[in-house]
N, CA and C atoms as a LAMMPS dump frame, in Angstrom:
ITEM: TIMESTEP
0
ITEM: NUMBER OF ATOMS
378
ITEM: BOX BOUNDS ff ff ff
-5.0000000000000000e+02 5.0000000000000000e+02
-5.0000000000000000e+02 5.0000000000000000e+02
-5.0000000000000000e+02 5.0000000000000000e+02
ITEM: ATOMS id mol type element x y z
1 1 1 N 399.376 27.155 -45.887
2 1 2 C 399.48 25.728 -46.238
3 1 3 C 400.621 25.151 -45.338
4 2 1 N 400.332 23.981 -44.75
5 2 2 C 401.404 23.392 -43.882
6 2 3 C 402.441 22.739 -44.921
7 3 1 N 403.52 22.287 -44.156
8 3 2 C 404.614 21.745 -45.011
9 3 3 C 404.277 20.511 -45.772
10 4 1 N 403.316 19.67 -45.133
11 4 2 C 402.859 18.427 -45.787
12 4 3 C 402.105 18.807 -47.079
13 5 1 N 401.237 19.712 -46.983
14 5 2 C 400.454 20.174 -48.212
15 5 3 C 401.425 20.748 -49.285
16 6 1 N 402.407 21.61 -48.907
17 6 2 C 403.286 22.1 -49.857
18 6 3 C 404.211 21.011 -50.378
19 7 1 N 404.582 20.113 -49.601
20 7 2 C 405.392 18.973 -50.048
21 7 3 C 404.628 18.093 -51.134
22 8 1 N 403.344 17.778 -50.852
23 8 2 C 402.639 17.157 -51.848
24 8 3 C 402.45 17.932 -53.048
25 9 1 N 402.142 19.162 -52.973
26 9 2 C 402.008 20.104 -54.16
27 9 3 C 403.282 20.127 -54.945
28 10 1 N 404.435 20.185 -54.299
29 10 2 C 405.684 20.267 -54.965
30 10 3 C 406.043 18.919 -55.65
31 11 1 N 405.703 17.863 -55.055
32 11 2 C 405.952 16.499 -55.725
33 11 3 C 405.026 16.36 -56.888
34 12 1 N 403.779 16.775 -56.741
35 12 2 C 402.797 16.634 -57.828
36 12 3 C 403.299 17.49 -58.982
37 13 1 N 403.699 18.739 -58.709
38 13 2 C 404.16 19.616 -59.77
39 13 3 C 405.384 19.047 -60.402
40 14 1 N 406.328 18.574 -59.602
41 14 2 C 407.563 18.06 -60.112
42 14 3 C 407.253 16.813 -61.061
43 15 1 N 406.286 15.944 -60.701
44 15 2 C 405.915 14.823 -61.482
45 15 3 C 405.244 15.269 -62.742
46 16 1 N 404.404 16.287 -62.733
47 16 2 C 403.737 16.824 -63.952
48 16 3 C 404.86 17.257 -64.878
49 17 1 N 405.869 17.979 -64.403
50 17 2 C 406.812 18.425 -65.423
51 17 3 C 407.716 17.334 -65.915
52 18 1 N 407.996 16.331 -65.07
53 18 2 C 408.816 15.156 -65.613
54 18 3 C 408.074 14.39 -66.661
55 19 1 N 406.766 14.142 -66.475
56 19 2 C 405.912 13.389 -67.352
57 19 3 C 405.806 14.279 -68.637
58 20 1 N 405.485 15.562 -68.473
59 20 2 C 405.363 16.4 -69.661
60 20 3 C 406.702 16.481 -70.488
61 21 1 N 407.839 16.523 -69.796
62 21 2 C 409.087 16.55 -70.443
63 21 3 C 409.348 15.253 -71.201
64 22 1 N 409.026 14.138 -70.553
65 22 2 C 409.174 12.845 -71.242
66 22 3 C 408.46 12.681 -72.492
67 23 1 N 407.181 13.306 -72.497
68 23 2 C 406.404 13.209 -73.639
69 23 3 C 406.988 13.928 -74.866
70 24 1 N 407.852 14.887 -74.577
71 24 2 C 408.545 15.56 -75.707
72 24 3 C 409.442 14.537 -76.414
73 25 1 N 409.929 13.512 -75.786
74 25 2 C 410.786 12.534 -76.329
75 25 3 C 409.968 11.388 -76.919
76 26 1 N 408.797 11.18 -76.27
77 26 2 C 407.894 10.059 -76.803
78 26 3 C 407.2 10.414 -78.072
79 27 1 N 406.786 11.693 -78.117
80 27 2 C 406.015 12.119 -79.336
81 27 3 C 406.424 13.493 -79.778
82 28 1 N 407.633 13.634 -80.13
83 28 2 C 408.211 14.994 -80.577
84 28 3 C 407.416 15.649 -81.741
85 29 1 N 406.915 14.833 -82.658
86 29 2 C 406.132 15.403 -83.782
87 29 3 C 404.956 16.253 -83.363
88 30 1 N 404.313 15.792 -82.291
89 30 2 C 403.126 16.62 -81.822
90 30 3 C 403.563 17.963 -81.356
91 31 1 N 404.688 17.985 -80.703
92 31 2 C 405.179 19.336 -80.199
93 31 3 C 405.754 20.225 -81.375
94 32 1 N 406.369 19.507 -82.389
95 32 2 C 406.906 20.265 -83.44
96 32 3 C 405.816 20.909 -84.28
97 33 1 N 404.591 20.35 -84.297
98 33 2 C 403.513 20.917 -85.026
99 33 3 C 403.005 22.253 -84.476
100 34 1 N 403.19 22.458 -83.156
101 34 2 C 402.761 23.679 -82.574
102 34 3 C 403.843 24.703 -82.432
103 35 1 N 405.082 24.46 -82.941
104 35 2 C 406.136 25.439 -82.895
105 35 3 C 405.781 26.559 -83.856
106 36 1 N 406.03 27.821 -83.328
107 36 2 C 405.859 28.941 -84.284
108 36 3 C 406.751 28.763 -85.516
109 37 1 N 406.321 29.074 -86.643
110 37 2 C 407.121 28.893 -87.877
111 37 3 C 408.411 29.708 -87.926
112 38 1 N 408.425 30.796 -87.16
113 38 2 C 409.641 31.634 -87.136
114 38 3 C 410.808 31.129 -86.38
115 39 1 N 410.546 30.064 -85.588
116 39 2 C 411.598 29.406 -84.729
117 39 3 C 412.347 28.347 -85.611
118 40 1 N 413.647 28.353 -85.483
119 40 2 C 414.41 27.336 -86.192
120 40 3 C 414.585 26.079 -85.406
121 41 1 N 414.999 24.978 -85.999
122 41 2 C 415.41 23.781 -85.3
123 41 3 C 414.24 23.171 -84.424
124 42 1 N 413.149 23.039 -84.987
125 42 2 C 411.975 22.542 -84.228
126 42 3 C 412.233 21.342 -83.371
127 43 1 N 412.796 20.266 -83.991
128 43 2 C 413.009 19.077 -83.228
129 43 3 C 414.007 19.334 -82.085
130 44 1 N 415.055 20.035 -82.328
131 44 2 C 416.004 20.217 -81.318
132 44 3 C 415.41 21.084 -80.142
133 45 1 N 414.634 22.04 -80.48
134 45 2 C 413.938 22.835 -79.379
135 45 3 C 412.953 22.007 -78.594
136 46 1 N 412.232 21.14 -79.266
137 46 2 C 411.307 20.162 -78.6
138 46 3 C 412.13 19.347 -77.617
139 47 1 N 413.248 18.79 -77.99
140 47 2 C 413.993 17.909 -77.114
141 47 3 C 414.637 18.769 -75.945
142 48 1 N 415.065 20.002 -76.353
143 48 2 C 415.686 20.857 -75.364
144 48 3 C 414.565 21.17 -74.294
145 49 1 N 413.428 21.636 -74.657
146 49 2 C 412.358 22.051 -73.75
147 49 3 C 411.922 20.836 -72.887
148 50 1 N 411.906 19.584 -73.453
149 50 2 C 411.581 18.427 -72.78
150 50 3 C 412.66 18.097 -71.672
151 51 1 N 413.864 18.256 -72.076
152 51 2 C 414.973 17.962 -71.093
153 51 3 C 414.954 18.999 -69.985
154 52 1 N 414.578 20.243 -70.353
155 52 2 C 414.552 21.289 -69.228
156 52 3 C 413.258 21.045 -68.28
157 53 1 N 412.245 20.569 -68.919
158 53 2 C 411.041 20.194 -68.031
159 53 3 C 411.375 19.096 -67.016
160 54 1 N 412.07 18.061 -67.543
161 54 2 C 412.442 16.952 -66.727
162 54 3 C 413.408 17.453 -65.645
163 55 1 N 414.416 18.226 -66.036
164 55 2 C 415.412 18.667 -65.051
165 55 3 C 414.651 19.671 -63.987
166 56 1 N 413.848 20.456 -64.479
167 56 2 C 413.153 21.411 -63.555
168 56 3 C 412.249 20.624 -62.568
169 57 1 N 411.478 19.605 -63.193
170 57 2 C 410.644 18.918 -62.314
171 57 3 C 411.374 18.158 -61.229
172 58 1 N 412.571 17.524 -61.614
173 58 2 C 413.407 16.825 -60.609
174 58 3 C 413.981 17.821 -59.685
175 59 1 N 414.365 18.944 -60.199
176 59 2 C 415.013 19.973 -59.35
177 59 3 C 414.06 20.524 -58.277
178 60 1 N 412.793 20.515 -58.483
179 60 2 C 411.815 20.943 -57.458
180 60 3 C 411.878 20.074 -56.218
181 61 1 N 412.293 18.8 -56.38
182 61 2 C 412.183 17.858 -55.27
183 61 3 C 413.316 17.883 -54.296
184 62 1 N 414.446 18.473 -54.668
185 62 2 C 415.616 18.616 -53.72
186 62 3 C 415.648 20.077 -53.282
187 63 1 N 415.764 20.187 -51.993
188 63 2 C 415.803 21.472 -51.353
189 63 3 C 416.975 22.307 -51.942
190 64 1 N 418.062 21.748 -52.179
191 64 2 C 419.242 22.47 -52.677
192 64 3 C 419.098 23.104 -54.007
193 65 1 N 418.238 22.436 -54.922
194 65 2 C 418.08 22.926 -56.303
195 65 3 C 416.717 23.489 -56.44
196 66 1 N 415.848 23.551 -55.44
197 66 2 C 414.417 23.934 -55.587
198 66 3 C 414.285 25.286 -56.189
199 67 1 N 414.994 26.315 -55.697
200 67 2 C 414.765 27.701 -56.068
201 67 3 C 415.223 27.892 -57.537
202 68 1 N 416.454 27.374 -57.869
203 68 2 C 416.882 27.588 -59.214
204 68 3 C 415.999 26.871 -60.219
205 69 1 N 415.575 25.665 -59.791
206 69 2 C 414.653 24.954 -60.662
207 69 3 C 413.275 25.678 -60.876
208 70 1 N 412.856 26.336 -59.842
209 70 2 C 411.613 27.112 -59.954
210 70 3 C 411.812 28.264 -60.889
211 71 1 N 412.848 29.019 -60.751
212 71 2 C 413.175 30.108 -61.739
213 71 3 C 413.32 29.516 -63.157
214 72 1 N 414.085 28.46 -63.341
215 72 2 C 414.209 27.874 -64.672
216 72 3 C 412.889 27.477 -65.317
217 73 1 N 411.99 26.787 -64.462
218 73 2 C 410.645 26.437 -65.002
219 73 3 C 409.822 27.646 -65.363
220 74 1 N 409.9 28.718 -64.527
221 74 2 C 409.119 29.869 -64.843
222 74 3 C 409.648 30.534 -66.228
223 75 1 N 410.875 30.599 -66.331
224 75 2 C 411.488 31.137 -67.708
225 75 3 C 410.989 30.156 -68.779
226 76 1 N 411.026 28.842 -68.549
227 76 2 C 410.539 27.912 -69.572
228 76 3 C 409.135 28.099 -69.917
229 77 1 N 408.297 28.315 -68.915
230 77 2 C 406.832 28.547 -69.162
231 77 3 C 406.599 29.781 -69.997
232 78 1 N 407.433 30.803 -69.706
233 78 2 C 407.347 32.051 -70.614
234 78 3 C 407.835 31.802 -71.966
235 79 1 N 408.875 31.008 -72.076
236 79 2 C 409.417 30.703 -73.375
237 79 3 C 408.498 29.907 -74.31
238 80 1 N 407.724 28.877 -73.715
239 80 2 C 406.932 28.109 -74.567
240 80 3 C 405.469 28.721 -74.709
241 81 1 N 405.232 29.841 -74.156
242 81 2 C 403.942 30.458 -74.332
243 81 3 C 403.704 30.774 -75.842
244 82 1 N 404.669 31.125 -76.666
245 82 2 C 404.302 31.337 -78.033
246 82 3 C 403.78 30.049 -78.737
247 83 1 N 404.292 28.932 -78.306
248 83 2 C 403.745 27.629 -78.917
249 83 3 C 402.285 27.535 -78.513
250 84 1 N 401.86 27.9 -77.391
251 84 2 C 400.411 27.841 -76.959
252 84 3 C 399.601 28.746 -77.853
253 85 1 N 400.155 29.945 -78.053
254 85 2 C 399.566 30.931 -78.905
255 85 3 C 399.431 30.415 -80.385
256 86 1 N 400.466 29.791 -80.85
257 86 2 C 400.516 29.139 -82.137
258 86 3 C 399.4 28.087 -82.338
259 87 1 N 399.185 27.303 -81.334
260 87 2 C 398.161 26.245 -81.267
261 87 3 C 396.758 26.959 -81.569
262 88 1 N 396.626 28.07 -80.874
263 88 2 C 395.271 28.793 -80.958
264 88 3 C 395.159 29.373 -82.329
265 89 1 N 396.194 30.02 -82.888
266 89 2 C 396.085 30.596 -84.173
267 89 3 C 395.915 29.509 -85.287
268 90 1 N 396.62 28.432 -85.17
269 90 2 C 396.375 27.346 -86.082
270 90 3 C 395.013 26.756 -86.03
271 91 1 N 394.483 26.671 -84.873
272 91 2 C 393.133 26.098 -84.683
273 91 3 C 392.056 27.001 -85.334
274 92 1 N 392.259 28.289 -85.153
275 92 2 C 391.304 29.274 -85.702
276 92 3 C 391.488 29.255 -87.206
277 93 1 N 392.693 29.191 -87.741
278 93 2 C 392.838 29.166 -89.151
279 93 3 C 392.21 27.925 -89.801
280 94 1 N 392.294 26.859 -89.104
281 94 2 C 391.682 25.584 -89.587
282 94 3 C 390.249 25.387 -89.319
283 95 1 N 389.657 26.46 -88.667
284 95 2 C 388.222 26.439 -88.298
285 95 3 C 387.866 25.185 -87.498
286 96 1 N 388.636 24.943 -86.497
287 96 2 C 388.438 23.847 -85.6
288 96 3 C 387.161 24.197 -84.847
289 97 1 N 386.522 23.217 -84.121
290 97 2 C 385.369 23.4 -83.36
291 97 3 C 385.464 24.527 -82.359
292 98 1 N 384.406 25.244 -82.123
293 98 2 C 384.459 26.318 -81.176
294 98 3 C 384.948 25.939 -79.75
295 99 1 N 384.461 24.702 -79.334
296 99 2 C 384.846 24.244 -77.995
297 99 3 C 386.391 24.025 -77.912
298 100 1 N 386.936 23.61 -78.99
299 100 2 C 388.451 23.415 -79.006
300 100 3 C 389.149 24.688 -78.908
301 101 1 N 388.71 25.659 -79.75
302 101 2 C 389.308 27.092 -79.726
303 101 3 C 389.112 27.678 -78.395
304 102 1 N 387.983 27.459 -77.701
305 102 2 C 387.732 28.075 -76.371
306 102 3 C 388.678 27.446 -75.415
307 103 1 N 388.966 26.161 -75.506
308 103 2 C 389.93 25.506 -74.505
309 103 3 C 391.369 26.074 -74.87
310 104 1 N 391.7 26.414 -76.045
311 104 2 C 392.99 26.964 -76.303
312 104 3 C 393.113 28.311 -75.793
313 105 1 N 392.019 29.11 -75.921
314 105 2 C 392.039 30.476 -75.304
315 105 3 C 392.19 30.393 -73.778
316 106 1 N 391.544 29.323 -73.166
317 106 2 C 391.708 29.211 -71.681
318 106 3 C 393.065 28.769 -71.357
319 107 1 N 393.824 28.123 -72.264
320 107 2 C 395.158 27.666 -71.896
321 107 3 C 396.062 28.786 -71.779
322 108 1 N 395.864 29.892 -72.503
323 108 2 C 396.875 30.93 -72.468
324 108 3 C 397.085 31.552 -71.083
325 109 1 N 395.988 31.94 -70.345
326 109 2 C 396.187 32.441 -68.916
327 109 3 C 396.484 31.279 -67.981
328 110 1 N 396.325 30.011 -68.349
329 110 2 C 396.712 28.883 -67.527
330 110 3 C 398.225 28.903 -67.218
331 111 1 N 398.982 29.479 -68.147
332 111 2 C 400.415 29.572 -67.884
333 111 3 C 400.709 30.47 -66.674
334 112 1 N 399.867 31.436 -66.556
335 112 2 C 400.045 32.343 -65.34
336 112 3 C 399.834 31.541 -63.979
337 113 1 N 398.815 30.62 -63.999
338 113 2 C 398.491 29.787 -62.913
339 113 3 C 399.701 28.844 -62.656
340 114 1 N 400.226 28.297 -63.712
341 114 2 C 401.413 27.381 -63.476
342 114 3 C 402.598 28.139 -63.031
343 115 1 N 402.828 29.386 -63.479
344 115 2 C 403.919 30.106 -63.007
345 115 3 C 403.726 30.425 -61.532
346 116 1 N 402.54 30.743 -61.044
347 116 2 C 402.334 31.03 -59.616
348 116 3 C 402.503 29.747 -58.87
349 117 1 N 402.132 28.628 -59.386
350 117 2 C 402.287 27.335 -58.635
351 117 3 C 403.71 27.093 -58.499
352 118 1 N 404.526 27.193 -59.585
353 118 2 C 405.94 26.93 -59.515
354 118 3 C 406.62 27.837 -58.527
355 119 1 N 406.264 29.111 -58.547
356 119 2 C 406.848 30.069 -57.637
357 119 3 C 406.589 29.602 -56.221
358 120 1 N 405.351 29.294 -55.925
359 120 2 C 404.938 28.916 -54.552
360 120 3 C 405.632 27.666 -54.041
361 121 1 N 405.774 26.666 -54.958
362 121 2 C 406.387 25.401 -54.682
363 121 3 C 407.863 25.524 -54.508
364 122 1 N 408.477 26.486 -55.169
365 122 2 C 409.957 26.56 -55.147
366 122 3 C 410.431 27.617 -54.18
367 123 1 N 409.606 28.512 -53.76
368 123 2 C 409.962 29.616 -52.86
369 123 3 C 408.969 29.676 -51.717
370 124 1 N 408.977 28.585 -50.865
371 124 2 C 408.094 28.522 -49.763
372 124 3 C 408.446 29.619 -48.692
373 125 1 N 407.365 30.054 -48.024
374 125 2 C 407.677 30.981 -47.056
375 125 3 C 408.331 30.317 -45.751
376 126 1 N 409.223 31.125 -45.136
377 126 2 C 409.948 30.543 -44.075
378 126 3 C 409.093 30.358 -42.763
């Protein structure tokens, strides 16, 4: 991929994280609902993860902070994976429609795709 394509990909990814992070502040209740019950301080963790998404997304845009932002976003994607699993478990327990449960199953490996995208955007080949 040439630098223009990588730059577009990086900006798009950064924007996705900034918007996703902002949504944590706009609608924290939606995120609290998917928090695993064993975690404390749901509202605080929602705000923290939102702030980290915004910081990571912005960090991808500057060459000086790109690598550390990428590592941070990867760690964040791993950290929020239990919430995605909790969404699936809750949907199955509530006997949600099969199509919804299937989408939630598909979301689990999507984290790996996002991790790979973050790595590629934050650690470009020389």
